[in-house]
C-alpha positions as CSV (number, residue, x, y, z in Angstrom):
1,M,67.6,-69.6,16.1
2,I,69.0,-72.6,15.0
3,F,72.4,-73.3,16.4
4,V,74.5,-76.0,14.0
5,V,77.6,-77.4,15.7
6,A,79.0,-77.2,12.3
7,G,82.8,-78.5,12.3
8,T,82.4,-81.1,9.2
9,Q,81.8,-80.5,5.3
10,D,78.3,-82.1,6.1
11,G,78.0,-79.4,9.3
12,R,78.2,-76.8,6.4
13,E,76.2,-78.7,4.3
14,L,73.2,-78.3,7.0
15,V,73.9,-74.9,7.5
16,K,73.3,-73.8,3.8
17,I,70.2,-76.5,3.7
18,L,68.4,-74.6,6.9
19,L,69.4,-71.1,5.6
20,E,67.6,-71.9,2.3
21,K,64.6,-73.2,4.0
22,G,64.5,-70.1,5.6
23,Y,65.8,-70.4,9.4
24,D,67.8,-68.2,11.1
25,V,71.2,-70.0,11.8
26,A,74.2,-69.5,14.1
27,A,77.0,-72.0,13.4
28,S,80.2,-73.3,15.4
29,V,83.5,-74.1,14.2
30,V,86.7,-75.0,15.9
31,S,89.0,-72.8,14.3
32,R,89.1,-69.6,12.1
33,Y,89.6,-71.6,8.8
34,G,86.8,-73.4,9.7
35,G,84.9,-70.4,9.8
36,E,86.1,-69.4,6.8
37,L,85.0,-72.4,4.9
38,L,81.5,-71.8,6.2
39,A,81.6,-68.0,5.4
40,H,82.7,-69.2,2.0
41,A,79.8,-71.4,1.8
42,C,77.0,-69.8,3.4
43,G,77.9,-66.0,2.8
44,Q,77.0,-63.5,4.9
45,K,73.4,-64.8,6.3
46,C,75.2,-67.4,9.0
47,L,76.1,-66.2,12.7
48,I,79.6,-67.9,13.0
49,N,81.6,-68.6,16.4
50,D,84.8,-69.7,15.4
51,R,86.3,-70.3,19.0
52,P,85.8,-73.4,20.9
53,L,82.9,-73.1,23.6
54,D,83.0,-75.5,27.0
55,Q,79.3,-76.3,28.3
56,Q,79.0,-73.1,30.2
57,E,80.2,-70.8,27.2
58,L,77.9,-72.9,25.2
59,Q,74.9,-72.4,27.5
60,A,75.8,-68.4,27.6
61,Y,75.9,-68.2,23.7
62,M,72.4,-70.0,23.3
63,Q,71.0,-67.9,25.8
64,E,72.4,-64.5,24.5
65,H,71.3,-65.7,20.8
66,A,67.9,-67.0,21.7
67,I,68.7,-70.7,20.5
68,N,65.4,-72.8,20.8
69,M,67.2,-75.9,18.9
70,L,70.6,-77.6,18.2
71,V,71.8,-79.5,15.6
72,D,75.0,-81.2,16.5
73,A,77.3,-82.1,13.1
74,S,80.6,-82.2,15.0
75,H,82.9,-84.4,13.7
76,P,82.1,-88.2,14.6
77,Y,85.7,-88.4,17.0
78,A,85.0,-84.6,18.9
79,A,83.2,-86.6,21.9
80,N,83.7,-84.0,24.1
81,V,82.1,-81.2,22.0
82,S,78.6,-83.5,21.6
83,A,79.0,-84.1,25.2
84,N,79.0,-80.3,25.9
85,A,76.1,-79.9,23.7
86,I,73.8,-82.5,24.9
87,A,74.6,-81.4,28.7
88,A,73.8,-77.6,27.5
89,C,70.6,-78.4,25.7
90,Q,69.2,-80.4,28.6
91,K,70.1,-77.6,31.0
92,L,68.2,-75.2,28.9
93,S,65.5,-77.3,27.9
94,V,66.5,-77.0,24.3
95,P,66.1,-79.8,21.7
96,Y,68.9,-81.8,20.7
97,I,69.5,-84.0,17.6
98,R,73.0,-85.7,16.7
99,Y,73.8,-85.8,12.8
100,E,75.8,-88.8,12.4
101,R,77.3,-89.7,9.3
102,D,77.4,-93.3,8.2
103,L,80.4,-95.7,9.3
104,T,82.3,-97.1,6.0
105,K,82.2,-100.9,5.7
106,L,85.4,-102.7,6.6
107,D,85.5,-105.3,4.1
108,Y,89.5,-105.5,4.4
109,A,91.4,-108.6,6.3
110,K,94.4,-106.0,7.1
111,I,92.5,-103.7,9.5
112,T,93.1,-103.7,13.1
113,V,90.3,-101.8,14.9
114,V,91.6,-100.0,18.1
115,H,89.6,-97.6,20.7
116,S,92.3,-95.2,21.4
117,Y,94.9,-93.3,19.9
118,E,97.3,-94.9,22.7
119,E,96.1,-98.4,21.4
120,A,96.7,-97.1,17.6
121,A,100.2,-96.3,18.6
122,K,100.8,-99.9,19.9
123,A,98.9,-101.6,17.1
124,A,100.8,-99.5,14.4
125,A,104.4,-100.2,16.3
126,A,103.8,-104.1,15.7
127,L,103.0,-103.8,12.0
128,G,105.7,-101.3,10.9
129,K,108.1,-98.9,11.1
130,N,107.3,-96.2,8.8
131,I,103.6,-95.1,9.7
132,F,101.7,-92.6,7.5
133,L,99.1,-90.8,10.0
134,T,95.8,-89.7,8.5
135,T,94.2,-88.9,12.1
136,G,94.9,-85.0,11.6
137,S,96.7,-82.2,13.7
138,R,94.7,-82.4,17.4
139,N,96.4,-85.9,18.5
140,L,99.4,-85.8,17.1
141,D,101.4,-85.5,19.8
142,K,99.9,-88.8,21.1
143,F,102.1,-90.7,18.3
144,V,104.9,-88.7,18.7
145,H,105.3,-89.2,22.4
146,S,104.3,-92.8,22.5
147,P,106.7,-94.9,23.9
148,Y,105.9,-97.7,21.1
149,L,106.5,-95.3,18.5
150,Q,110.0,-93.9,19.7
151,T,111.9,-95.7,16.7
152,A,109.4,-95.1,14.3
153,E,109.3,-92.6,10.9
154,L,105.7,-90.7,11.6
155,T,104.3,-89.0,8.2
156,A,101.2,-86.6,9.2
157,R,98.8,-85.6,6.6
158,V,97.3,-82.3,7.9
159,L,95.4,-79.2,6.7
160,P,97.8,-76.7,4.9
161,T,97.2,-74.2,7.5
162,A,100.1,-71.8,9.2
163,D,99.4,-73.0,12.8
164,V,98.7,-76.6,12.0
165,I,102.2,-76.7,10.4
166,A,104.0,-74.9,13.1
167,A,102.3,-77.1,15.6
168,C,103.6,-80.2,13.6
169,E,107.1,-78.5,13.5
170,Q,106.6,-78.1,17.6
171,L,106.5,-81.7,17.7
172,G,109.9,-82.7,15.8
173,L,108.4,-83.3,12.5
174,D,110.4,-82.0,9.7
175,A,109.2,-80.8,6.2
176,G,109.9,-84.2,4.8
177,H,107.4,-85.7,7.2
178,I,104.4,-83.2,7.0
179,V,102.0,-83.7,4.1
180,A,99.8,-80.7,4.2
181,L,96.6,-80.8,1.9
182,Q,93.0,-79.9,1.8
183,G,91.0,-82.9,1.0
184,P,89.3,-84.8,-0.2
185,F,91.5,-87.7,-1.4
186,S,91.0,-90.1,-4.0
187,K,91.7,-93.6,-4.0
188,D,94.5,-92.7,-6.6
189,L,95.9,-89.7,-4.7
190,N,96.1,-91.9,-1.6
191,K,97.8,-94.4,-3.3
192,E,100.5,-92.3,-4.5
193,L,101.0,-90.5,-0.9
194,F,101.5,-93.5,0.6
195,C,103.9,-95.0,-2.2
196,K,105.9,-91.6,-2.4
197,Y,106.7,-91.6,1.7
198,G,107.1,-95.1,1.9
199,A,104.1,-96.2,4.2
200,Q,104.2,-99.7,5.8
201,V,101.2,-98.9,8.2
202,I,98.1,-96.5,7.7
203,I,96.6,-95.1,10.7
204,T,93.0,-93.8,10.3
205,K,89.8,-93.2,11.7
206,N,86.0,-94.2,10.4
207,S,85.2,-90.7,9.3
208,G,82.4,-92.0,6.7
209,T,82.5,-91.3,2.8
210,I,82.4,-87.8,3.3
211,G,85.6,-87.8,5.6
212,G,87.3,-90.1,2.9
213,T,87.6,-93.2,4.9
214,D,86.6,-95.4,1.8
215,T,89.1,-94.1,-0.6
216,K,92.1,-94.5,2.2
217,L,90.9,-98.0,2.8
218,A,90.5,-99.0,-1.1
219,A,94.7,-97.4,-1.6
220,A,95.9,-99.6,1.2
221,K,94.3,-102.5,0.2
222,E,95.6,-102.3,-3.3
223,L,99.0,-101.6,-1.9
224,G,98.4,-104.7,0.5
225,L,99.3,-102.2,3.4
226,P,97.9,-102.9,6.9
227,I,95.5,-100.1,8.6
228,V,95.2,-99.3,12.0
229,L,91.4,-97.9,12.5
230,I,90.5,-95.9,15.5
231,D,86.8,-96.6,16.2
232,R,84.2,-93.8,16.7
233,P,83.5,-93.3,20.4
234,Q,80.1,-94.7,21.6
235,L,77.8,-91.5,23.0
236,D,74.1,-92.0,24.6
237,Y,72.8,-89.3,21.6
238,P,69.2,-88.3,22.7
239,C,68.0,-88.0,19.3
240,L,69.9,-89.0,16.1
241,G,69.2,-88.5,12.3
242,H,71.6,-90.4,9.5
243,N,70.7,-88.1,6.4
244,Y,69.7,-84.6,5.7
245,D,65.8,-85.2,5.5
246,E,65.7,-86.9,8.9
247,I,67.5,-83.6,10.3
248,L,64.8,-81.4,8.5
249,A,61.9,-83.3,9.4
250,F,62.9,-82.8,13.2
251,V,63.8,-79.4,12.8
252,Q,60.3,-79.2,10.9
253,S,58.4,-80.8,14.2
254,V,59.9,-78.4,16.6
255,N,59.1,-75.7,15.0
256,D,55.2,-76.9,14.4
257,K,54.9,-77.5,18.2
């Protein structure tokens, strides 16, 4: 059975493709909502785990379900998830491949590239007071509690689920500063939201086209807004594929052995 770490849209697409090719697939997501999206996309043909797994738990899961290959299609910024998957595969001698989506071309002069959430907070504070966050909810506390942003006005665009909205409220964001919407977002919708909430600075990640980075950059560019972009974490992946065909070729090569 193939195990797909499928916390992204492209991860769900890979699961569908592998199922259509006749492979037995188990997939892991990081939330109940992610599990619902995967179940909707793939029906009942996929074994779904919807709770976080550390390295030991992942190893136990792989042994329990006789996993003989792992496809890591986790979010580009979920470095800890990938590190656990690599370590578990090495421990069990299971073939591993990382699906790495392409980067968005950064062709805008008002982009400041940083390498951490803390750096992003500091850089944004120097560029404006009204800051629009498009980095999700998981690291929202790093901005809310940043000493550089204590006088800033933060607006966060997050998933429209009850637990995410509750987490935002617990951090002190009110309804007027929570934009609870499911993407993808067009350039025009991004522009409308940036204008509506009076954004002076956009904080985002380079999540590629499928993650909506291109439309965020295009909207900010048309409005002349500065962007603080958190660069992807760098890991030493044992094996990489940059498109679905490369992943399928790897899967086929392993099965042919």
